[in-house]
C-alpha positions as CSV (number, residue, x, y, z in Angstrom):
1,M,209.8,51.3,175.0
2,A,211.9,53.2,177.5
3,D,214.0,56.3,176.7
4,T,217.3,55.1,175.1
5,Q,219.1,56.7,178.0
6,Y,217.8,54.0,180.3
7,I,218.3,50.8,178.2
8,L,221.3,48.8,177.0
9,P,221.1,48.4,173.2
10,N,221.0,44.9,171.6
11,D,224.2,45.7,169.7
12,I,226.1,46.8,172.7
13,G,229.8,45.9,172.5
14,V,230.9,42.8,174.4
15,S,234.5,41.8,174.8
16,S,236.3,38.9,176.5
17,L,239.3,39.5,178.8
18,D,242.3,37.6,177.4
19,C,244.7,36.5,180.1
20,R,245.5,33.0,178.9
21,E,249.2,33.4,178.2
22,A,249.9,35.1,181.5
23,F,247.9,32.5,183.4
24,H,249.7,29.6,181.8
25,L,253.0,31.1,182.8
26,L,252.1,30.8,186.5
27,S,253.5,27.9,188.5
28,P,251.0,25.5,190.1
29,T,251.4,27.2,193.5
30,E,250.8,30.7,191.9
31,R,247.7,29.4,190.2
32,L,246.3,28.1,193.5
33,Y,247.0,31.5,195.1
34,A,245.3,33.3,192.2
35,H,242.3,30.9,192.3
36,H,241.5,31.4,196.0
37,L,242.0,35.2,195.8
38,S,239.7,35.2,192.8
39,R,237.0,33.2,194.7
40,A,237.3,35.7,197.7
41,A,236.9,38.6,195.3
42,W,233.8,37.1,193.5
43,Y,232.1,36.3,196.8
44,G,232.8,39.8,198.2
45,G,231.7,41.4,194.9
46,L,228.1,40.2,195.6
47,A,228.0,42.8,198.4
48,V,227.8,45.5,195.7
49,L,224.2,44.3,195.0
50,L,223.4,45.3,198.6
51,Q,225.3,48.6,198.2
52,T,223.4,49.7,195.1
53,S,219.5,49.6,195.1
54,P,216.9,47.8,197.2
55,E,215.8,45.6,194.3
56,A,219.2,44.7,193.0
57,P,219.7,41.5,195.2
58,Y,216.3,40.3,194.1
59,I,216.9,40.9,190.4
60,Y,220.2,39.1,190.6
61,T,218.7,36.2,192.5
62,L,215.8,35.9,190.0
63,L,218.3,35.9,187.0
64,S,220.5,33.4,188.8
65,R,217.6,31.0,189.3
66,L,216.5,31.3,185.7
67,F,219.9,30.6,184.1
68,R,220.9,28.0,186.7
69,T,217.9,25.9,185.5
70,Q,218.0,26.8,181.8
71,D,221.0,28.2,180.0
72,P,220.5,31.1,177.5
73,D,219.9,28.8,174.5
74,Q,217.4,26.6,176.4
75,L,215.6,29.6,177.7
76,R,215.4,31.1,174.2
77,Q,213.2,28.3,173.0
78,H,210.8,28.8,175.9
79,A,210.8,32.6,175.3
80,L,210.1,32.3,171.6
81,A,207.3,29.9,172.4
82,E,205.8,32.5,174.8
83,G,205.6,35.0,172.0
84,L,208.8,37.0,172.3
85,T,210.6,38.0,169.2
86,E,214.3,37.3,168.7
87,E,215.0,41.0,169.3
88,E,213.0,41.0,172.6
89,Y,214.8,37.9,173.9
90,Q,218.2,39.4,173.0
91,A,217.1,42.5,174.8
92,F,216.5,40.4,177.9
93,L,219.9,38.7,177.6
94,V,221.6,42.1,177.3
95,Y,219.7,43.3,180.4
96,A,220.7,40.3,182.4
97,A,224.4,40.6,181.2
98,G,224.2,44.3,182.3
99,V,223.0,43.4,185.8
100,Y,225.9,40.9,186.2
101,S,228.4,43.2,184.7
102,N,227.4,46.2,186.8
103,M,226.5,44.1,189.9
104,G,223.1,45.7,190.0
105,N,220.6,47.6,187.8
106,Y,222.5,50.9,187.7
107,K,225.4,51.6,185.4
108,S,228.7,51.6,187.3
109,F,229.8,54.4,185.0
110,G,227.3,57.1,185.3
111,D,225.0,55.7,188.0
112,T,222.0,55.7,185.7
113,K,219.3,53.0,186.0
114,F,218.8,50.7,183.0
115,V,215.6,48.7,182.4
116,P,214.7,45.7,180.2
117,N,214.0,46.8,176.6
118,L,210.9,44.7,176.2
119,P,207.3,44.7,177.4
120,K,207.0,43.8,181.1
121,E,204.1,41.4,180.4
122,K,206.2,39.4,178.0
123,L,209.1,39.1,180.4
124,E,206.7,38.1,183.2
125,R,205.4,35.2,180.9
126,V,208.9,34.0,180.3
127,I,209.8,34.1,184.0
128,L,206.6,32.5,185.4
129,G,206.6,29.8,182.7
130,S,210.3,29.0,183.1
131,K,211.7,25.7,184.5
132,A,212.8,27.6,187.6
133,A,209.2,28.6,188.2
134,Q,207.9,25.1,187.5
135,Q,210.4,23.7,190.1
136,H,209.9,26.4,192.7
137,P,206.7,28.3,191.8
138,K,206.2,30.2,195.0
139,E,209.8,31.4,195.3
140,V,210.0,32.6,191.7
141,R,206.6,34.3,191.8
142,D,207.5,36.0,195.1
143,L,210.8,37.2,193.6
144,W,209.0,38.6,190.6
145,Q,206.4,40.3,192.7
146,T,209.2,41.9,194.8
147,C,211.3,43.3,192.0
148,G,209.2,43.3,188.8
149,E,207.8,46.8,189.3
150,L,211.1,48.3,190.4
151,M,212.9,46.5,187.6
152,F,211.0,48.6,185.0
153,S,210.2,51.7,187.0
154,L,211.6,55.0,185.7
155,E,209.9,57.1,188.4
156,P,212.1,60.3,188.5
157,R,213.8,59.6,191.8
158,L,214.7,56.0,190.7
159,R,216.5,57.1,187.5
160,H,219.8,57.7,189.1
161,L,221.8,56.8,192.3
162,G,221.7,59.7,194.8
163,L,220.6,60.7,198.3
164,G,217.2,61.9,199.5
165,K,215.1,63.3,196.7
166,E,218.0,63.2,194.2
167,G,218.0,59.5,193.7
168,I,218.2,56.0,195.3
169,T,221.1,54.5,197.3
170,T,221.5,51.7,199.8
171,Y,224.5,53.2,201.4
172,F,221.9,55.2,203.4
173,S,218.3,54.3,204.3
174,G,215.7,55.8,202.1
175,D,214.8,58.7,204.5
176,C,218.4,60.0,204.9
177,T,219.3,63.4,203.5
178,M,222.6,65.1,202.8
179,E,222.3,66.8,206.3
180,D,222.1,63.3,207.9
181,A,225.2,62.2,205.9
182,K,227.1,65.3,207.1
183,L,226.1,64.7,210.7
184,A,227.1,61.1,210.5
185,Q,230.5,62.1,209.0
186,D,231.0,64.5,211.9
187,F,230.1,61.7,214.3
188,L,232.5,59.2,212.7
189,D,235.3,61.8,212.7
190,S,234.7,62.4,216.4
191,Q,235.2,58.7,217.1
192,N,238.1,58.3,214.7
193,L,236.0,55.7,212.7
194,S,236.3,55.4,209.0
195,A,233.2,55.5,206.8
196,Y,234.7,53.2,204.2
197,N,233.1,50.0,205.3
198,T,229.9,51.4,206.8
199,R,226.2,52.0,205.9
200,L,223.9,54.5,207.7
201,F,220.3,53.6,208.7
202,K,218.0,56.1,210.2
203,D,214.9,55.5,212.4
204,V,212.7,57.8,214.4
205,D,211.9,57.0,218.0
206,Q,208.6,57.4,219.7
207,E,209.3,61.0,220.5
208,G,210.1,61.8,216.9
209,K,213.8,62.1,217.4
210,P,216.2,60.5,214.8
211,R,218.2,57.5,215.7
212,Y,221.1,56.4,213.5
213,E,222.7,53.0,213.1
214,V,226.2,53.0,211.8
215,R,226.7,49.5,210.6
216,L,230.2,48.1,209.9
217,A,230.8,45.3,207.4
218,S,232.1,42.2,209.2
219,V,231.7,38.5,209.7
220,L,231.1,39.1,213.5
221,S,228.0,40.8,214.7
222,T,227.5,41.4,218.4
223,D,229.8,38.7,219.8
224,P,232.9,40.3,221.3
225,A,234.5,36.9,221.4
226,L,237.6,38.1,219.7
227,D,238.9,41.2,221.4
228,S,239.9,44.0,219.0
229,E,240.4,47.7,218.9
230,L,236.7,47.9,217.6
231,T,235.0,46.2,220.5
232,S,234.9,49.3,222.7
233,K,233.3,51.4,219.8
234,L,230.3,49.1,219.4
235,K,227.9,51.0,221.7
236,S,225.4,53.8,221.8
237,Y,226.3,57.5,221.7
238,E,224.6,60.9,222.1
239,F,226.1,63.3,219.5
240,Q,224.9,66.8,218.8
241,G,221.4,66.0,220.1
242,S,221.0,62.8,218.1
243,H,221.4,59.1,219.1
244,F,224.0,57.0,217.3
245,Q,224.5,53.2,217.6
246,V,227.6,51.6,216.1
247,T,226.9,48.0,215.1
248,R,228.6,45.5,212.8
249,G,227.8,42.3,210.8
250,D,226.8,43.9,207.5
251,Y,227.2,41.3,204.6
252,A,228.3,38.7,207.2
253,P,227.6,35.5,205.3
254,L,229.3,36.9,202.1
255,L,232.4,38.1,204.1
256,Q,232.6,34.7,205.8
257,K,233.2,33.2,202.3
258,V,235.7,35.9,201.5
259,V,237.6,35.1,204.7
260,D,237.5,31.3,204.0
261,H,239.2,31.7,200.7
262,L,241.7,34.3,202.0
263,E,242.7,31.6,204.6
264,K,243.2,29.1,201.8
265,A,245.2,31.6,199.7
266,K,247.5,32.1,202.6
267,A,248.8,28.6,202.2
268,Y,250.1,29.5,198.7
269,A,251.5,32.9,199.5
270,A,254.9,33.6,197.9
271,N,256.4,35.4,200.9
272,S,255.8,36.7,204.4
273,H,254.5,40.1,203.2
274,Q,251.7,38.3,201.4
275,E,251.0,36.1,204.4
276,Q,250.8,39.0,206.8
277,M,248.8,41.0,204.3
278,L,246.2,38.3,204.1
279,A,246.1,37.8,207.9
280,Q,245.3,41.5,208.3
281,Y,242.6,41.4,205.6
282,I,241.1,38.4,207.4
283,E,241.1,40.4,210.6
284,S,239.6,43.4,208.9
285,F,236.7,41.5,207.3
286,T,236.1,39.4,210.4
287,Q,236.1,42.3,212.9
288,G,235.0,45.2,210.7
289,S,238.2,47.0,211.2
290,I,239.6,49.5,208.7
291,E,242.7,49.9,210.8
292,A,243.4,46.2,210.2
293,H,242.8,46.8,206.5
294,K,245.4,49.6,206.6
295,R,247.9,47.3,208.2
296,G,247.2,44.8,205.5
297,S,247.7,47.5,202.9
298,R,251.1,48.4,204.4
299,F,252.3,44.8,203.8
300,W,250.8,45.0,200.3
301,I,252.8,48.1,199.5
302,Q,255.9,46.3,200.8
303,D,255.3,43.3,198.5
304,K,257.2,44.7,195.5
305,G,256.8,43.1,192.1
306,P,254.8,40.0,192.9
307,I,254.0,37.6,190.1
308,V,250.3,37.5,191.2
309,E,249.0,41.0,192.2
310,S,245.8,41.6,194.1
311,Y,243.9,44.0,196.3
312,I,240.5,43.5,198.0
313,G,238.2,45.5,200.3
314,F,235.9,48.5,200.5
315,I,237.9,50.7,198.2
316,E,236.4,53.4,195.9
317,S,233.9,55.9,197.1
318,Y,232.6,57.2,193.7
319,R,229.1,55.8,194.2
320,D,228.5,57.0,197.7
321,P,226.4,60.2,197.2
322,F,228.4,61.7,200.1
323,G,231.7,60.4,198.8
324,S,233.0,58.6,201.9
325,R,231.8,55.0,201.7
326,G,233.7,52.4,199.8
327,E,232.3,49.9,197.3
328,F,233.6,46.4,197.7
329,E,236.0,45.3,195.0
330,G,238.7,42.7,194.5
331,F,241.1,42.1,191.7
332,V,243.6,39.4,190.8
333,A,246.1,39.9,188.0
334,M,249.4,38.7,186.5
335,V,252.3,40.9,185.5
336,N,252.8,41.9,181.8
337,K,256.6,42.2,181.8
338,A,257.1,44.2,178.5
339,M,254.8,47.1,179.4
340,S,255.9,47.0,183.1
341,A,259.5,47.7,182.0
342,K,258.3,51.0,180.5
343,F,256.4,51.9,183.7
344,E,259.5,51.1,185.7
345,R,261.5,53.6,183.7
346,L,258.8,56.1,184.3
347,V,259.1,55.4,188.1
348,E,262.9,56.0,187.9
349,S,262.2,59.4,186.3
350,A,259.4,60.3,188.8
351,E,261.4,62.4,191.2
352,Q,262.8,64.6,188.4
353,L,259.3,64.9,186.8
354,L,257.7,65.9,190.1
355,K,259.9,68.9,190.1
356,E,258.2,70.1,186.9
357,L,254.8,70.2,188.4
358,P,253.6,73.8,188.9
359,W,253.6,74.2,192.6
360,P,256.3,75.0,195.2
361,P,258.4,72.2,196.7
362,A,256.7,72.6,200.1
363,F,253.5,71.4,198.5
364,E,255.0,68.1,197.4
365,K,255.5,65.1,199.7
366,D,258.6,65.3,201.9
367,K,260.0,62.2,200.3
368,F,258.9,60.4,197.1
369,L,258.3,56.8,198.2
370,T,259.2,54.8,195.1
371,P,256.1,52.7,194.3
372,D,255.6,49.6,192.3
373,F,254.2,50.4,188.8
374,T,253.2,47.4,186.8
375,S,251.1,46.6,183.8
376,L,248.8,43.7,184.7
377,D,246.7,41.2,182.8
378,V,243.5,40.9,184.8
379,L,242.3,37.4,185.7
380,T,239.5,38.7,188.0
381,F,238.0,42.1,188.8
382,A,234.9,41.8,191.0
383,G,232.8,44.8,191.7
384,S,230.6,47.1,189.6
385,G,233.1,47.8,186.8
386,I,236.7,47.5,185.6
387,P,238.9,50.6,185.5
388,A,241.9,51.1,183.1
389,G,244.3,51.8,185.9
390,I,244.5,52.1,189.7
391,N,246.5,54.0,192.3
392,I,245.9,52.5,195.7
393,P,245.6,52.4,198.7
394,N,243.2,55.4,199.1
395,Y,244.1,56.0,202.8
396,D,245.7,59.5,203.0
397,D,247.9,58.7,205.9
398,L,249.4,55.7,204.3
399,R,249.9,57.5,201.0
400,Q,251.8,60.3,202.7
401,T,254.1,58.1,204.8
402,E,254.2,54.6,203.4
403,G,253.6,55.1,199.7
404,F,251.3,53.4,197.2
405,K,251.2,51.1,194.2
406,N,250.2,51.9,190.6
407,V,248.8,49.4,188.2
408,S,247.7,49.7,184.6
409,L,245.3,47.0,183.5
410,G,246.8,46.1,180.1
411,N,244.3,43.5,178.8
412,V,241.4,45.8,179.9
413,L,242.9,48.7,177.9
414,A,243.2,46.4,174.9
415,V,239.5,45.7,174.7
416,A,237.5,48.3,176.6
417,Y,239.1,51.3,175.0
418,A,239.7,50.1,171.5
419,T,238.2,52.5,168.9
420,Q,236.4,51.8,165.6
421,R,236.7,54.6,163.1
422,E,233.1,54.3,161.9
423,K,231.8,54.8,165.5
424,L,233.8,57.9,166.2
425,T,231.7,60.9,167.0
426,F,232.3,64.7,167.3
427,L,235.7,64.7,165.4
428,E,236.7,66.2,162.1
429,E,237.2,63.7,159.3
430,E,240.9,64.6,159.0
431,D,241.4,63.7,162.7
432,K,239.8,60.3,162.7
433,D,242.6,58.2,161.2
434,L,245.2,59.8,163.4
435,Y,242.9,59.3,166.4
436,T,242.3,55.7,165.6
437,R,246.0,55.0,165.2
438,W,247.3,56.8,168.3
439,K,244.4,56.6,170.8
440,G,245.8,53.3,172.4
441,P,249.4,54.4,172.7
442,S,248.5,57.9,174.0
443,F,246.2,56.4,176.5
444,D,249.0,54.2,177.8
445,V,251.0,57.4,178.4
446,Q,248.1,59.2,180.0
447,V,247.2,56.3,182.3
448,G,250.9,56.0,183.4
449,L,251.2,59.7,184.2
450,H,247.7,60.0,185.7
451,E,248.3,57.1,188.2
452,L,251.9,57.6,189.1
453,L,252.4,61.4,189.1
454,G,248.8,62.5,189.2
455,H,247.4,60.5,192.2
456,G,251.0,60.0,193.4
457,S,251.8,63.7,193.8
458,G,251.0,66.5,196.3
459,K,251.1,66.9,200.0
460,L,248.3,67.4,202.5
461,F,249.1,69.9,205.2
462,A,248.1,68.3,208.5
463,Q,248.2,68.6,212.3
464,D,248.2,65.3,214.2
465,E,246.4,64.5,217.5
466,K,249.4,65.8,219.4
467,G,249.2,69.2,217.7
468,V,252.3,68.6,215.6
469,F,252.3,70.0,212.0
470,N,253.8,68.3,209.0
471,F,254.8,71.6,207.5
472,D,256.6,74.8,208.7
473,Q,254.0,77.3,209.6
474,E,256.5,80.1,209.5
475,T,258.1,79.6,206.2
476,V,255.6,77.9,203.9
477,I,253.8,80.5,201.8
478,N,250.6,80.0,199.8
479,P,251.6,80.9,196.2
480,E,248.0,82.0,195.4
481,T,247.8,84.6,198.2
482,G,251.4,85.3,199.1
483,E,250.5,84.7,202.8
484,Q,251.2,82.0,205.3
485,I,249.1,78.8,205.3
486,Q,245.7,79.6,207.0
487,S,244.0,76.1,206.8
488,W,245.0,72.5,207.1
489,Y,243.7,69.0,207.9
490,R,243.0,68.4,211.6
491,S,243.5,65.0,213.3
492,G,240.9,62.5,212.0
493,E,240.1,64.6,208.9
494,T,240.8,63.1,205.5
495,W,240.6,64.4,201.9
496,D,237.3,62.4,201.4
497,S,235.7,63.5,204.6
498,K,236.5,67.2,204.1
499,F,235.8,67.6,200.4
500,S,233.0,64.8,200.5
501,T,230.8,65.2,197.4
502,I,233.5,66.7,195.1
503,A,236.5,64.8,196.5
504,S,236.6,62.0,193.9
505,S,236.0,64.1,190.8
506,Y,238.3,66.9,192.0
507,E,241.2,64.4,192.5
508,E,240.5,62.7,189.1
509,C,240.6,66.1,187.5
510,R,244.0,66.9,189.2
511,A,245.4,63.5,188.0
512,E,244.1,63.9,184.4
513,S,245.6,67.5,184.3
514,V,249.0,66.2,185.5
515,G,248.9,63.6,182.7
516,L,248.1,66.2,180.0
517,Y,250.8,68.6,181.4
518,L,253.6,66.1,181.7
519,C,252.9,64.3,178.4
520,L,254.5,67.4,176.8
521,N,257.8,66.3,178.2
522,P,260.0,64.6,175.6
523,Q,261.7,62.4,178.2
524,V,258.3,60.9,179.1
525,L,257.5,60.1,175.5
526,E,260.9,58.6,174.9
527,I,260.3,56.2,177.8
528,F,257.2,54.9,175.9
529,G,259.2,54.7,172.7
530,F,258.0,57.9,170.9
531,K,260.2,60.5,169.2
532,G,259.9,63.2,166.6
533,A,256.6,63.3,164.6
534,D,255.2,60.2,166.4
535,A,255.7,61.9,169.8
536,E,253.9,65.0,168.5
537,D,251.0,62.9,167.3
538,V,250.8,61.1,170.7
539,I,250.6,64.6,172.4
540,Y,248.0,65.8,170.0
541,V,245.7,62.7,170.2
542,N,246.1,62.7,174.0
543,W,244.9,66.3,174.3
544,L,242.2,65.8,171.6
545,N,240.9,62.7,173.4
546,M,240.6,64.7,176.6
547,V,238.6,67.6,175.0
548,R,236.4,65.1,173.1
549,A,235.8,63.2,176.4
550,G,234.8,66.5,178.0
551,L,232.0,66.8,175.4
552,L,231.0,63.2,175.8
553,A,230.8,63.8,179.6
554,L,227.6,65.7,179.2
555,E,225.8,62.3,179.0
556,F,226.5,62.0,182.8
557,Y,225.1,65.4,183.8
558,T,221.5,65.6,185.1
559,P,220.0,69.0,184.4
560,E,216.9,68.4,186.6
561,A,219.2,68.1,189.7
562,S,222.1,70.2,188.4
563,N,224.5,67.4,189.3
564,W,227.1,65.0,187.8
565,R,226.8,61.3,188.1
566,Q,230.3,60.2,187.2
567,A,233.5,61.6,188.8
568,H,235.9,60.9,185.9
569,M,233.6,62.4,183.3
570,Q,232.9,65.5,185.4
571,A,236.7,65.9,185.7
572,R,237.1,65.8,181.9
573,F,234.3,68.4,181.3
574,V,236.1,70.7,183.8
575,I,239.3,70.3,181.8
576,L,237.5,71.1,178.6
577,R,236.1,74.3,180.2
578,V,239.6,75.3,181.4
579,L,241.0,74.9,177.8
580,L,238.1,76.7,176.2
581,E,238.6,79.6,178.7
582,A,242.3,79.8,177.5
583,G,240.9,81.3,174.3
584,E,242.9,82.1,171.2
585,G,241.2,79.3,169.3
586,L,243.0,76.5,171.2
587,V,239.7,74.5,171.5
588,T,236.4,75.1,169.8
589,V,233.2,73.1,170.2
590,T,230.7,73.8,167.3
591,P,227.1,72.6,166.9
592,T,226.6,71.2,163.3
593,T,224.1,69.0,161.4
594,G,225.2,65.5,160.6
595,S,225.0,63.7,157.3
596,D,221.8,62.0,158.6
597,G,220.2,65.4,159.1
598,R,220.2,65.1,162.9
599,P,222.0,67.5,165.3
600,D,225.8,66.9,165.6
601,A,228.9,68.7,166.9
602,R,232.6,69.0,166.1
603,V,235.5,69.4,168.5
604,R,238.6,71.1,167.2
605,L,242.0,71.4,168.9
606,D,244.7,73.7,167.3
607,R,247.8,71.5,167.7
608,S,250.1,74.6,167.1
609,K,248.8,76.2,170.3
610,I,249.0,73.3,172.7
611,R,252.3,74.5,174.2
612,S,251.9,78.2,173.8
613,V,248.2,78.5,175.0
614,G,247.2,75.2,176.5
615,R,250.2,74.6,178.7
616,P,250.1,77.9,180.6
617,A,246.3,77.6,181.2
618,L,246.7,74.1,182.5
619,E,249.6,75.2,184.7
620,R,247.6,78.0,186.4
621,F,244.6,75.6,186.9
622,L,246.8,72.8,188.3
623,R,248.5,75.0,190.8
624,R,245.2,76.3,192.1
625,L,243.9,72.7,192.4
626,Q,246.9,71.6,194.4
627,V,247.1,74.6,196.7
628,L,243.5,74.3,197.7
629,K,243.8,70.6,198.2
630,S,247.0,70.8,200.2
631,T,245.5,73.4,202.5
632,G,242.2,71.7,202.9
633,D,240.4,74.9,201.7
634,V,237.0,73.4,201.1
635,A,235.2,76.7,200.4
636,G,237.9,77.8,197.9
637,G,238.0,74.3,196.3
638,R,234.3,74.1,195.9
639,A,234.1,77.6,194.4
640,L,236.8,76.8,191.8
641,Y,235.7,73.3,190.9
642,E,231.9,73.8,190.9
643,G,232.4,76.9,188.9
644,Y,234.1,75.1,186.0
645,A,231.7,72.1,186.4
646,A,228.6,74.2,185.9
647,V,226.6,73.3,182.8
648,T,224.7,76.2,181.2
649,D,223.3,77.2,177.8
650,A,225.6,80.3,177.7
651,P,227.0,80.9,174.2
652,P,229.0,80.1,172.3
653,E,229.0,76.4,173.3
654,C,225.5,76.2,174.7
655,F,226.4,73.0,176.6
656,L,222.9,72.2,177.9
657,S,221.6,72.1,174.3
658,L,224.7,70.1,173.2
659,R,223.9,67.5,175.9
660,D,220.8,66.5,173.8
661,T,223.1,66.0,170.8
662,V,225.5,63.9,173.0
663,L,222.6,61.7,174.2
664,L,221.4,61.3,170.6
665,R,224.8,60.0,169.4
666,K,226.1,58.2,172.5
667,E,227.6,54.8,172.4
668,S,227.1,52.4,175.3
669,R,230.1,51.3,177.4
670,K,231.2,47.8,176.5
671,L,230.4,44.8,178.7
672,I,233.4,42.7,179.7
673,V,233.3,38.9,179.9
674,Q,235.7,37.5,182.5
675,P,237.1,34.0,182.8
676,N,236.7,31.7,185.8
677,T,239.1,29.4,187.5
678,R,238.1,26.0,188.7
679,L,239.9,23.6,191.0
680,E,240.1,20.1,189.6
681,G,241.9,17.9,192.1
682,S,245.1,19.9,192.9
683,E,245.2,21.7,189.5
684,V,243.6,25.0,188.6
685,Q,241.9,25.2,185.2
686,L,241.1,28.5,183.3
687,L,237.6,28.6,181.9
688,E,236.9,31.1,179.1
689,Y,233.7,32.3,177.5
690,E,232.5,33.8,174.2
691,A,232.3,37.5,173.9
692,S,228.5,37.8,174.0
693,A,225.7,38.6,176.4
694,A,225.0,34.8,176.6
695,G,228.7,34.2,177.3
696,L,228.7,36.7,180.1
697,I,225.6,35.1,181.6
698,R,227.2,31.6,181.4
699,S,230.4,32.9,183.1
700,F,228.3,34.0,186.2
701,T,226.2,30.8,186.2
702,E,229.4,28.7,186.3
703,R,231.1,31.0,188.8
704,F,228.8,29.8,191.6
705,L,228.0,26.3,190.4
706,E,228.4,24.6,193.8
707,D,226.7,27.2,196.0
708,G,224.4,29.2,193.7
709,P,221.2,28.3,195.7
710,E,222.8,29.1,199.0
711,L,224.0,32.5,197.7
712,E,220.5,33.3,196.4
713,E,219.0,32.6,199.8
714,V,221.7,34.7,201.5
715,L,221.1,37.7,199.2
716,T,217.3,37.7,199.6
717,R,217.6,37.2,203.3
718,L,220.0,40.1,203.7
719,A,217.9,42.4,201.4
720,T,214.7,41.5,203.2
721,A,216.1,42.2,206.7
722,D,216.6,45.8,205.7
723,A,213.7,46.2,203.2
724,R,211.7,48.4,205.6
725,F,214.3,51.2,205.2
726,W,213.2,51.7,201.6
727,K,209.4,51.5,201.8
728,S,209.4,54.4,199.4
729,P,210.3,54.2,196.4
730,S,207.8,51.4,196.2
731,E,205.4,49.5,198.4
732,A,206.5,46.4,196.4
733,Q,209.0,45.8,199.2
734,S,206.2,44.6,201.5
735,G,206.0,41.1,200.0
736,Q,209.5,39.9,199.9
737,A,210.6,36.5,198.9
């Protein structure tokens, strides 16, 4: 059997998202709006398969064919007859549920590959003897021959997502290196093109010179039928001695379905903001235009307090090894009014709370643009995973001048982050009851502060295309050096493009640090209903949760490549290091032996020193993070952040050795089963599923009841068209379905 690091265990937690009450409170028109937005999100979410690994679209298609023909119970009888044990069949169901849940065969949280926890020969017998294979023997056999080896392979390069020799990714062709990624970013910056909706493909011409294709995601390919700001950019370029060709049409058949449902949703929009937002999204996905998506996002920001909230597009760049390309995601949710009222009070206090952050006023936005902040019950979240909260849009220019929205995903928090005492690791016994009681409430506070005042704070010093600065060069002083500002963002540069590989994690670390820092404020805790001893317990558990998370983060560090695979967890490890460095016994991490005789560890936080020792240490660190970000000081930012993010075996913590202990005692992240909506006549029905691997599989089978075969054909066709770009890792790509 495979290393436990690369499998999903049979007893993995599975939870169902509950949004029944919120959905039934919607009017018929709102339900239709939510339904068509959900359909758009689910179709677009299939693009993530093509953004993950070369084999992911084939694995998904194979699973889809199997379960479309026989549901999990029917397939079980066949599997047992083929000689599988109940445990082996359950392992296959868990694997399939994992592929659906992560939209590929790499974990969305940690970017680690997972493989089926049963013998390959047995799975082959199940697949080739299935009803799907009986009905379409050649197609199923071809699919298995294409992806079977890669499904199980744990060849070192294939264990993690990454670029070049560090891992596998389909944001870049297989022969691209970090140098190619940097060159492409410079090219994109020179043409004022965003990387968010692109992939990069590299070829070599007859003279051995590299040729790069920058491919935009769009319905349209070469036809310039609809004139747009993009048409003039679709051409060949010579740039720094290399040839670049800008094309479009990536994921075209999937995006056509997205556009079709956005058009239908428009008929049920509640106001003109939503109509114009959807019109711009349609333009964006049709043409491949990020500028149109920005315009849509402007209307989205202006759509305050909608009953049905949504966002869709190429959004988060966590999984691009270079940190610039966005993964497709789409969500649809309904407002939870009780928790939203608390967040609204936090928004009302935001301007005052921003003044408490440890950097000079010049380093804060000129005007705080009051955002929406709502707690939502998710109906649909399509993509590779579901977060606890979101602060969007990610476009720096919009965030600085137009504002943003914050959302906390209440029904996700309720199931994904629930804690069972008996499964708690690395805590003292006397902390466990307190932690179990206050983890949820403290996390609500942390998410609120992280999203609103973490991601929502801070100014980027910039010079526009006309040479105009957004800060006073004469009077603004760098508090770290005592000198005038020496660096800033030039026209076309963004936070992601400048800080690239560390941008996501650095920003998550800044937001988490803001949350820890401001949760010490009594006014904040009162907003959430906590006073006196309860407030002190919330603070303690919030800080304790962060230092424990810093230790758990070691699961997501790869010693062989000396790199981190998950931005949020790297951020939490950095905060743990900062608090350990504060000294005076504030935080200790001690290796121990567990009651089972195996290696263990204990995290301790001295609650009496949180304010006297922890707060000043966090204050110094936060100020440095913000100053380096504001000034676009990449060298200084990297030195600071990568210094704290380094994992060594230096005493007393010996983190490299502790990583083995963390892996030994790790608990897999829960799988989330989401409902479906179905249009029956003019009414929208909500379909819910049991909280099990089989329930999750059924939810996906029923999600695409009408056009499952068409989507399977589309995914294999798109994957096969580009298969040559990933001949290595495996020659299995030569016989595509």
